[in-house]
ZADO-1210 file (C-alpha; in nm, 4 decimals, padded with zeros to 6 digits):
<atoms>
<atom x="01.3872" y="-07.3582" z="09.6665" code="UNK" pos="1"/>
<atom x="01.5183" y="-06.9795" z="09.7176" code="UNK" pos="2"/>
<atom x="01.4760" y="-06.7117" z="09.4853" code="UNK" pos="3"/>
<atom x="01.8594" y="-06.6724" z="09.3773" code="UNK" pos="4"/>
<atom x="01.8389" y="-07.0024" z="09.2642" code="UNK" pos="5"/>
<atom x="01.5238" y="-06.9758" z="09.0649" code="UNK" pos="6"/>
<atom x="01.7098" y="-06.6756" z="08.9028" code="UNK" pos="7"/>
<atom x="02.0009" y="-06.8821" z="08.8128" code="UNK" pos="8"/>
<atom x="01.7832" y="-07.1324" z="08.6822" code="UNK" pos="9"/>
<atom x="01.6070" y="-06.9093" z="08.4489" code="UNK" pos="10"/>
<atom x="01.9206" y="-06.7399" z="08.3660" code="UNK" pos="11"/>
<atom x="02.0763" y="-07.0286" z="08.2414" code="UNK" pos="12"/>
<atom x="01.7742" y="-07.1290" z="08.0660" code="UNK" pos="13"/>
<atom x="01.7701" y="-06.7916" z="07.8990" code="UNK" pos="14"/>
<atom x="02.1294" y="-06.8115" z="07.7685" code="UNK" pos="15"/>
<atom x="02.0466" y="-07.1984" z="07.6331" code="UNK" pos="16"/>
<atom x="01.7849" y="-07.0838" z="07.4347" code="UNK" pos="17"/>
<atom x="01.9464" y="-06.7819" z="07.2956" code="UNK" pos="18"/>
<atom x="02.2615" y="-06.9576" z="07.2266" code="UNK" pos="19"/>
<atom x="02.0477" y="-07.2354" z="07.0390" code="UNK" pos="20"/>
<atom x="01.8244" y="-07.0471" z="06.8593" code="UNK" pos="21"/>
<atom x="02.1443" y="-06.8445" z="06.6889" code="UNK" pos="22"/>
<atom x="02.3260" y="-07.1602" z="06.6086" code="UNK" pos="23"/>
<atom x="02.0038" y="-07.2978" z="06.4903" code="UNK" pos="24"/>
<atom x="01.9859" y="-06.9380" z="06.2215" code="UNK" pos="25"/>
<atom x="02.4325" y="-06.9485" z="06.1652" code="UNK" pos="26"/>
<atom x="02.3434" y="-07.3601" z="06.0150" code="UNK" pos="27"/>
<atom x="02.0501" y="-07.2446" z="05.7976" code="UNK" pos="28"/>
<atom x="02.1554" y="-06.8907" z="05.6327" code="UNK" pos="29"/>
<atom x="02.3746" y="-06.9479" z="05.3006" code="UNK" pos="30"/>
<atom x="02.7386" y="-06.9654" z="05.2816" code="UNK" pos="31"/>
<atom x="02.7456" y="-06.6786" z="05.0128" code="UNK" pos="32"/>
<atom x="02.6480" y="-06.3707" z="05.3007" code="UNK" pos="33"/>
<atom x="02.9807" y="-06.4633" z="05.4511" code="UNK" pos="34"/>
<atom x="03.3024" y="-06.6076" z="05.3547" code="UNK" pos="35"/>
<atom x="03.3159" y="-06.9456" z="05.4564" code="UNK" pos="36"/>
<atom x="03.6458" y="-06.9818" z="05.6927" code="UNK" pos="37"/>
<atom x="03.4536" y="-06.6965" z="05.9238" code="UNK" pos="38"/>
<atom x="03.1285" y="-06.9252" z="05.9838" code="UNK" pos="39"/>
<atom x="03.3614" y="-07.1872" z="06.0259" code="UNK" pos="40"/>
<atom x="03.5418" y="-06.9851" z="06.2931" code="UNK" pos="41"/>
<atom x="03.2283" y="-06.8531" z="06.4480" code="UNK" pos="42"/>
<atom x="03.0447" y="-07.1600" z="06.4575" code="UNK" pos="43"/>
<atom x="03.3402" y="-07.3238" z="06.6797" code="UNK" pos="44"/>
<atom x="03.3682" y="-07.0224" z="06.9032" code="UNK" pos="45"/>
<atom x="03.0152" y="-07.0551" z="06.9634" code="UNK" pos="46"/>
<atom x="03.0473" y="-07.4780" z="07.0866" code="UNK" pos="47"/>
<atom x="03.3296" y="-07.3600" z="07.2836" code="UNK" pos="48"/>
<atom x="03.1079" y="-07.1072" z="07.4951" code="UNK" pos="49"/>
<atom x="02.8399" y="-07.3058" z="07.5010" code="UNK" pos="50"/>
<atom x="03.0410" y="-07.6197" z="07.6145" code="UNK" pos="51"/>
<atom x="03.2289" y="-07.4262" z="07.8824" code="UNK" pos="52"/>
<atom x="02.9912" y="-07.2569" z="08.0909" code="UNK" pos="53"/>
<atom x="02.6056" y="-07.4300" z="07.9946" code="UNK" pos="54"/>
<atom x="02.7422" y="-07.7959" z="07.8919" code="UNK" pos="55"/>
<atom x="02.4977" y="-07.9559" z="08.1524" code="UNK" pos="56"/>
<atom x="02.2003" y="-07.7052" z="08.0510" code="UNK" pos="57"/>
<atom x="02.2227" y="-07.7879" z="07.6476" code="UNK" pos="58"/>
<atom x="01.9859" y="-08.0773" z="07.5192" code="UNK" pos="59"/>
<atom x="02.0501" y="-08.3731" z="07.3000" code="UNK" pos="60"/>
<atom x="01.8441" y="-08.1616" z="06.9836" code="UNK" pos="61"/>
<atom x="02.0929" y="-07.8569" z="07.0364" code="UNK" pos="62"/>
<atom x="02.3624" y="-08.0797" z="07.0310" code="UNK" pos="63"/>
<atom x="02.2317" y="-08.2467" z="06.6708" code="UNK" pos="64"/>
<atom x="02.1807" y="-07.9409" z="06.5237" code="UNK" pos="65"/>
<atom x="02.5494" y="-07.7817" z="06.5885" code="UNK" pos="66"/>
<atom x="02.7059" y="-08.1447" z="06.4964" code="UNK" pos="67"/>
<atom x="02.4861" y="-08.0999" z="06.1409" code="UNK" pos="68"/>
<atom x="02.5501" y="-07.6598" z="06.0870" code="UNK" pos="69"/>
<atom x="02.9560" y="-07.7835" z="06.1397" code="UNK" pos="70"/>
<atom x="02.9373" y="-08.0704" z="05.9160" code="UNK" pos="71"/>
<atom x="02.7609" y="-07.8506" z="05.6299" code="UNK" pos="72"/>
<atom x="03.0230" y="-07.5675" z="05.6790" code="UNK" pos="73"/>
<atom x="03.2855" y="-07.7919" z="05.6763" code="UNK" pos="74"/>
<atom x="03.1743" y="-07.9832" z="05.3425" code="UNK" pos="75"/>
<atom x="03.0978" y="-07.6367" z="05.1121" code="UNK" pos="76"/>
<atom x="03.4425" y="-07.5346" z="05.0611" code="UNK" pos="77"/>
<atom x="03.5119" y="-07.9148" z="04.9445" code="UNK" pos="78"/>
<atom x="03.1767" y="-07.8656" z="04.6925" code="UNK" pos="79"/>
<atom x="03.3103" y="-07.5410" z="04.5896" code="UNK" pos="80"/>
<atom x="03.6697" y="-07.6834" z="04.5193" code="UNK" pos="81"/>
<atom x="03.5328" y="-07.9671" z="04.3363" code="UNK" pos="82"/>
<atom x="03.3123" y="-07.7703" z="04.1152" code="UNK" pos="83"/>
<atom x="03.5453" y="-07.5248" z="04.0019" code="UNK" pos="84"/>
<atom x="03.7860" y="-07.7424" z="03.7797" code="UNK" pos="85"/>
<atom x="03.4803" y="-07.9354" z="03.6054" code="UNK" pos="86"/>
<atom x="03.3966" y="-07.5533" z="03.4641" code="UNK" pos="87"/>
<atom x="03.7545" y="-07.4598" z="03.4098" code="UNK" pos="88"/>
<atom x="03.7733" y="-07.8084" z="03.1588" code="UNK" pos="89"/>
<atom x="03.4084" y="-07.7355" z="03.0527" code="UNK" pos="90"/>
<atom x="03.5169" y="-07.3950" z="02.8935" code="UNK" pos="91"/>
<atom x="03.8387" y="-07.5375" z="02.7351" code="UNK" pos="92"/>
<atom x="03.6796" y="-07.6937" z="02.4505" code="UNK" pos="93"/>
<atom x="03.4569" y="-07.3833" z="02.3358" code="UNK" pos="94"/>
<atom x="03.7663" y="-07.1568" z="02.3190" code="UNK" pos="95"/>
<atom x="03.9662" y="-07.4790" z="02.1066" code="UNK" pos="96"/>
<atom x="03.6712" y="-07.4139" z="01.8872" code="UNK" pos="97"/>
<atom x="03.6358" y="-07.0930" z="01.8394" code="UNK" pos="98"/>
<atom x="04.0290" y="-07.1064" z="01.7442" code="UNK" pos="99"/>
<atom x="03.9838" y="-07.3118" z="01.5318" code="UNK" pos="100"/>
<atom x="03.7086" y="-07.1330" z="01.3013" code="UNK" pos="101"/>
<atom x="03.8542" y="-07.0785" z="00.9212" code="UNK" pos="102"/>
<atom x="03.8163" y="-06.7480" z="00.8147" code="UNK" pos="103"/>
<atom x="03.6313" y="-06.6938" z="00.4927" code="UNK" pos="104"/>
<atom x="03.7653" y="-06.4280" z="00.2568" code="UNK" pos="105"/>
<atom x="03.4749" y="-06.2397" z="00.0635" code="UNK" pos="106"/>
<atom x="03.4169" y="-06.3194" z="-00.2807" code="UNK" pos="107"/>
<atom x="03.5711" y="-06.0536" z="-00.5273" code="UNK" pos="108"/>
<atom x="03.5399" y="-06.0432" z="-00.8622" code="UNK" pos="109"/>
<atom x="03.9132" y="-06.1719" z="-01.0973" code="UNK" pos="110"/>
<atom x="03.7759" y="-06.0126" z="-01.4308" code="UNK" pos="111"/>
<atom x="03.7500" y="-05.5973" z="-01.4980" code="UNK" pos="112"/>
<atom x="03.3867" y="-05.5627" z="-01.5185" code="UNK" pos="113"/>
<atom x="03.4207" y="-05.1820" z="-01.5597" code="UNK" pos="114"/>
<atom x="03.3328" y="-05.1946" z="-01.9667" code="UNK" pos="115"/>
<atom x="02.9944" y="-05.2129" z="-02.0185" code="UNK" pos="116"/>
<atom x="02.8536" y="-05.5284" z="-02.2702" code="UNK" pos="117"/>
<atom x="02.7199" y="-05.5000" z="-02.6116" code="UNK" pos="118"/>
<atom x="02.9818" y="-05.1221" z="-02.5797" code="UNK" pos="119"/>
<atom x="03.0730" y="-05.0228" z="-02.9688" code="UNK" pos="120"/>
<atom x="03.3264" y="-04.7946" z="-03.0715" code="UNK" pos="121"/>
<atom x="03.2004" y="-04.5697" z="-03.3930" code="UNK" pos="122"/>
<atom x="03.4552" y="-04.4126" z="-03.6595" code="UNK" pos="123"/>
<atom x="03.4588" y="-04.2714" z="-04.0046" code="UNK" pos="124"/>
<atom x="03.6463" y="-04.5036" z="-04.2872" code="UNK" pos="125"/>
<atom x="03.9014" y="-04.3751" z="-04.5638" code="UNK" pos="126"/>
<atom x="03.5855" y="-04.3810" z="-04.7725" code="UNK" pos="127"/>
<atom x="03.3501" y="-04.1390" z="-04.5347" code="UNK" pos="128"/>
<atom x="03.1505" y="-04.4085" z="-04.4048" code="UNK" pos="129"/>
<atom x="03.0806" y="-04.5114" z="-04.0363" code="UNK" pos="130"/>
<atom x="03.1636" y="-04.7877" z="-03.9009" code="UNK" pos="131"/>
<atom x="03.1976" y="-04.9670" z="-03.5401" code="UNK" pos="132"/>
<atom x="03.3484" y="-05.2272" z="-03.3715" code="UNK" pos="133"/>
<atom x="03.3101" y="-05.3666" z="-03.0149" code="UNK" pos="134"/>
<atom x="03.4820" y="-05.2861" z="-02.7374" code="UNK" pos="135"/>
<atom x="03.6606" y="-05.5460" z="-02.5512" code="UNK" pos="136"/>
<atom x="03.5955" y="-05.4912" z="-02.1712" code="UNK" pos="137"/>
<atom x="03.7092" y="-05.8320" z="-02.0169" code="UNK" pos="138"/>
<atom x="04.0371" y="-06.0101" z="-01.9242" code="UNK" pos="139"/>
<atom x="04.0728" y="-06.3698" z="-02.0553" code="UNK" pos="140"/>
<atom x="04.4027" y="-06.5149" z="-01.9057" code="UNK" pos="141"/>
<atom x="04.4559" y="-06.8227" z="-02.1985" code="UNK" pos="142"/>
<atom x="04.4053" y="-06.5872" z="-02.5522" code="UNK" pos="143"/>
<atom x="04.3271" y="-06.7217" z="-02.8129" code="UNK" pos="144"/>
<atom x="04.6337" y="-06.6642" z="-03.0853" code="UNK" pos="145"/>
<atom x="04.6184" y="-06.7421" z="-03.4348" code="UNK" pos="146"/>
<atom x="04.9124" y="-06.8192" z="-03.6711" code="UNK" pos="147"/>
<atom x="05.0811" y="-06.5473" z="-03.9152" code="UNK" pos="148"/>
<atom x="05.0781" y="-06.6633" z="-04.2673" code="UNK" pos="149"/>
<atom x="05.3747" y="-06.6582" z="-04.4549" code="UNK" pos="150"/>
<atom x="05.5445" y="-06.4964" z="-04.7745" code="UNK" pos="151"/>
<atom x="05.5853" y="-06.7593" z="-05.0136" code="UNK" pos="152"/>
<atom x="05.8605" y="-06.6281" z="-05.2771" code="UNK" pos="153"/>
<atom x="05.7357" y="-06.8498" z="-05.5523" code="UNK" pos="154"/>
<atom x="05.3694" y="-06.6306" z="-05.5321" code="UNK" pos="155"/>
<atom x="05.3549" y="-06.3252" z="-05.8018" code="UNK" pos="156"/>
<atom x="05.4390" y="-06.0045" z="-05.5224" code="UNK" pos="157"/>
<atom x="05.1268" y="-05.7990" z="-05.6511" code="UNK" pos="158"/>
<atom x="04.8813" y="-06.0935" z="-05.5145" code="UNK" pos="159"/>
<atom x="05.0442" y="-05.9536" z="-05.1732" code="UNK" pos="160"/>
<atom x="04.9726" y="-05.6155" z="-05.2941" code="UNK" pos="161"/>
<atom x="04.6171" y="-05.7194" z="-05.3866" code="UNK" pos="162"/>
<atom x="04.6087" y="-05.8197" z="-04.9905" code="UNK" pos="163"/>
<atom x="04.6744" y="-05.4785" z="-04.8456" code="UNK" pos="164"/>
<atom x="04.4665" y="-05.2906" z="-05.0762" code="UNK" pos="165"/>
<atom x="04.1691" y="-05.5582" z="-04.9686" code="UNK" pos="166"/>
<atom x="04.2476" y="-05.4937" z="-04.6343" code="UNK" pos="167"/>
<atom x="04.2629" y="-05.0967" z="-04.6546" code="UNK" pos="168"/>
<atom x="03.8433" y="-05.1386" z="-04.8243" code="UNK" pos="169"/>
<atom x="03.7074" y="-05.4127" z="-04.5847" code="UNK" pos="170"/>
<atom x="03.4658" y="-05.3212" z="-04.3339" code="UNK" pos="171"/>
<atom x="03.4156" y="-05.4618" z="-03.9998" code="UNK" pos="172"/>
<atom x="03.1084" y="-05.6749" z="-04.0717" code="UNK" pos="173"/>
<atom x="02.9937" y="-05.8366" z="-04.4096" code="UNK" pos="174"/>
<atom x="02.8104" y="-05.6640" z="-04.6747" code="UNK" pos="175"/>
<atom x="02.7410" y="-06.0368" z="-04.8710" code="UNK" pos="176"/>
<atom x="02.9998" y="-05.8390" z="-05.1330" code="UNK" pos="177"/>
<atom x="03.2799" y="-06.0804" z="-05.0756" code="UNK" pos="178"/>
<atom x="03.3456" y="-06.1495" z="-05.4541" code="UNK" pos="179"/>
<atom x="03.3205" y="-05.8337" z="-05.5653" code="UNK" pos="180"/>
<atom x="03.5574" y="-05.6914" z="-05.3418" code="UNK" pos="181"/>
<atom x="03.7875" y="-05.9331" z="-05.3792" code="UNK" pos="182"/>
<atom x="03.7900" y="-05.8382" z="-05.7751" code="UNK" pos="183"/>
<atom x="03.8441" y="-05.4792" z="-05.6938" code="UNK" pos="184"/>
<atom x="04.1654" y="-05.5745" z="-05.5416" code="UNK" pos="185"/>
<atom x="04.2902" y="-05.8388" z="-05.7826" code="UNK" pos="186"/>
<atom x="04.1959" y="-05.5513" z="-06.0731" code="UNK" pos="187"/>
<atom x="04.3978" y="-05.2604" z="-05.8346" code="UNK" pos="188"/>
<atom x="04.7192" y="-05.4764" z="-05.8026" code="UNK" pos="189"/>
<atom x="04.7459" y="-05.5264" z="-06.1457" code="UNK" pos="190"/>
<atom x="04.7582" y="-05.9359" z="-06.0782" code="UNK" pos="191"/>
<atom x="04.4677" y="-05.9530" z="-06.3610" code="UNK" pos="192"/>
<atom x="04.4090" y="-05.6777" z="-06.6999" code="UNK" pos="193"/>
<atom x="04.0549" y="-05.7379" z="-06.6854" code="UNK" pos="194"/>
<atom x="03.6950" y="-05.7822" z="-06.3813" code="UNK" pos="195"/>
<atom x="03.5953" y="-06.1338" z="-06.3914" code="UNK" pos="196"/>
<atom x="03.2627" y="-06.1626" z="-06.5003" code="UNK" pos="197"/>
<atom x="03.1185" y="-06.4796" z="-06.2872" code="UNK" pos="198"/>
<atom x="02.8557" y="-06.3026" z="-06.0303" code="UNK" pos="199"/>
<atom x="02.8281" y="-06.6698" z="-05.7819" code="UNK" pos="200"/>
<atom x="03.1742" y="-06.6814" z="-05.5707" code="UNK" pos="201"/>
<atom x="03.1955" y="-07.0703" z="-05.6335" code="UNK" pos="202"/>
<atom x="03.2814" y="-06.9988" z="-06.0003" code="UNK" pos="203"/>
<atom x="03.5532" y="-06.8134" z="-05.8998" code="UNK" pos="204"/>
<atom x="03.7878" y="-07.0726" z="-05.8803" code="UNK" pos="205"/>
<atom x="03.7347" y="-07.1822" z="-06.2413" code="UNK" pos="206"/>
<atom x="03.7646" y="-06.7991" z="-06.3781" code="UNK" pos="207"/>
<atom x="04.1006" y="-06.7705" z="-06.2141" code="UNK" pos="208"/>
<atom x="04.2283" y="-07.0815" z="-06.3625" code="UNK" pos="209"/>
<atom x="04.0935" y="-07.0796" z="-06.7276" code="UNK" pos="210"/>
<atom x="04.0864" y="-06.6962" z="-06.7690" code="UNK" pos="211"/>
<atom x="04.3606" y="-06.5740" z="-06.5677" code="UNK" pos="212"/>
<atom x="04.6258" y="-06.8331" z="-06.5053" code="UNK" pos="213"/>
<atom x="04.6060" y="-06.9034" z="-06.1579" code="UNK" pos="214"/>
<atom x="04.6799" y="-07.2319" z="-06.0261" code="UNK" pos="215"/>
<atom x="04.5630" y="-07.4315" z="-05.7482" code="UNK" pos="216"/>
<atom x="04.8217" y="-07.5136" z="-05.4511" code="UNK" pos="217"/>
<atom x="04.8315" y="-07.8368" z="-05.2666" code="UNK" pos="218"/>
<atom x="04.7275" y="-07.6838" z="-04.9490" code="UNK" pos="219"/>
<atom x="04.4091" y="-07.8034" z="-04.7830" code="UNK" pos="220"/>
<atom x="04.4116" y="-07.5932" z="-04.4233" code="UNK" pos="221"/>
<atom x="04.3471" y="-07.1927" z="-04.4458" code="UNK" pos="222"/>
<atom x="04.5533" y="-07.1101" z="-04.2329" code="UNK" pos="223"/>
<atom x="04.8530" y="-07.2359" z="-04.4524" code="UNK" pos="224"/>
<atom x="04.7811" y="-07.0691" z="-04.7183" code="UNK" pos="225"/>
<atom x="05.0832" y="-06.8012" z="-04.8041" code="UNK" pos="226"/>
<atom x="05.0339" y="-06.4126" z="-04.7925" code="UNK" pos="227"/>
<atom x="04.7791" y="-06.2901" z="-05.0746" code="UNK" pos="228"/>
<atom x="04.6381" y="-06.6441" z="-05.1805" code="UNK" pos="229"/>
<atom x="04.2796" y="-06.6737" z="-05.3092" code="UNK" pos="230"/>
<atom x="04.0539" y="-06.8828" z="-05.1006" code="UNK" pos="231"/>
<atom x="03.7035" y="-06.9961" z="-05.2388" code="UNK" pos="232"/>
<atom x="03.4647" y="-07.1901" z="-05.0179" code="UNK" pos="233"/>
<atom x="03.0894" y="-07.3256" z="-05.1400" code="UNK" pos="234"/>
<atom x="02.9253" y="-07.6543" z="-05.2871" code="UNK" pos="235"/>
<atom x="02.7355" y="-07.6879" z="-05.5885" code="UNK" pos="236"/>
<atom x="02.3928" y="-07.5818" z="-05.4041" code="UNK" pos="237"/>
<atom x="02.5656" y="-07.2509" z="-05.1882" code="UNK" pos="238"/>
<atom x="02.6133" y="-06.9631" z="-05.3349" code="UNK" pos="239"/>
<atom x="02.9900" y="-06.9440" z="-05.1783" code="UNK" pos="240"/>
<atom x="03.2620" y="-06.7310" z="-05.0706" code="UNK" pos="241"/>
<atom x="03.5944" y="-06.5650" z="-05.1564" code="UNK" pos="242"/>
<atom x="03.8432" y="-06.4534" z="-04.9551" code="UNK" pos="243"/>
<atom x="04.2514" y="-06.3392" z="-04.9551" code="UNK" pos="244"/>
<atom x="04.4864" y="-06.4209" z="-04.6892" code="UNK" pos="245"/>
<atom x="04.6439" y="-06.1565" z="-04.5039" code="UNK" pos="246"/>
<atom x="04.9465" y="-06.2041" z="-04.2669" code="UNK" pos="247"/>
<atom x="04.7025" y="-06.2364" z="-03.9414" code="UNK" pos="248"/>
<atom x="04.4110" y="-06.3150" z="-04.1183" code="UNK" pos="249"/>
<atom x="04.1515" y="-06.3249" z="-04.4060" code="UNK" pos="250"/>
<atom x="03.9906" y="-06.0254" z="-04.6303" code="UNK" pos="251"/>
<atom x="03.6828" y="-05.9772" z="-04.8221" code="UNK" pos="252"/>
<atom x="03.4073" y="-05.7331" z="-04.7723" code="UNK" pos="253"/>
<atom x="03.5199" y="-05.7443" z="-04.4144" code="UNK" pos="254"/>
<atom x="03.7953" y="-05.8379" z="-04.2054" code="UNK" pos="255"/>
<atom x="03.8067" y="-06.1403" z="-03.9844" code="UNK" pos="256"/>
<atom x="04.1143" y="-06.3395" z="-03.7947" code="UNK" pos="257"/>
<atom x="03.9473" y="-06.6700" z="-03.9325" code="UNK" pos="258"/>
<atom x="03.8614" y="-06.8439" z="-04.2047" code="UNK" pos="259"/>
<atom x="03.4697" y="-06.8673" z="-04.3636" code="UNK" pos="260"/>
<atom x="03.3118" y="-07.2496" z="-04.1785" code="UNK" pos="261"/>
<atom x="03.2340" y="-07.3238" z="-04.5489" code="UNK" pos="262"/>
<atom x="03.3762" y="-07.6152" z="-04.7265" code="UNK" pos="263"/>
<atom x="03.7396" y="-07.5249" z="-04.8514" code="UNK" pos="264"/>
<atom x="03.7251" y="-07.5314" z="-05.2218" code="UNK" pos="265"/>
<atom x="04.1197" y="-07.4743" z="-05.3078" code="UNK" pos="266"/>
<atom x="04.3557" y="-07.2390" z="-05.2408" code="UNK" pos="267"/>
<atom x="04.4463" y="-07.0259" z="-05.5539" code="UNK" pos="268"/>
<atom x="04.7725" y="-06.8258" z="-05.6743" code="UNK" pos="269"/>
<atom x="04.9582" y="-06.7198" z="-05.9598" code="UNK" pos="270"/>
<atom x="05.3136" y="-06.7469" z="-05.9529" code="UNK" pos="271"/>
</atoms>
């Protein structure tokens, strides 16, 4: 064998080894380093060059590696294309769930809470005494309204005057002197000409009927009592209570929008 033939064989072997190593490295390299289309085109060019020039010297093992690299590069775009729709479908429900999340407003008070509970308003009465009344600081949508009393034309007009006098002299709270204040109002209006002598409020009914010409009215509801009528409460074992009906409430030694809770003895007036 001559030297030219030896050099030709060595050159052919060197080219074969170089292309086989490059093809193997390209097959093992990750697809992210370059585009899929570029790797596929480069592989095809290598295959064409090797097949055209060194087909007789390429071994079976090299052909197998080239075939696997071509198959792998062809399958990768298909796998990526198959994965992308799956991810899009998985993200869709999360967006829908976020859109359906309800909006919860912050809790806000529906009642005016600017006023302090337990606060009172102090003032000086006509007698020069210090009085106080509670200050309303809350709003109630359903207001409690009590019925107004009616004026009965059959009743002596001086009883209506007695109710006005008693309301002007009454206090904000009870002082346990109801019958005493009612006596003063009846005497000041002129409906009676002398001061009653009984001490207990439960005895006011019998003294007004027997000594001053009052009559018991056929009324069992304190709210139905006419303006100026005298209401007597109590039992045989209690001190009792006496008050005069006004247009918008009841008055004795104190003012109240509601009647006494004691048992009602009767409603009395002078016709």
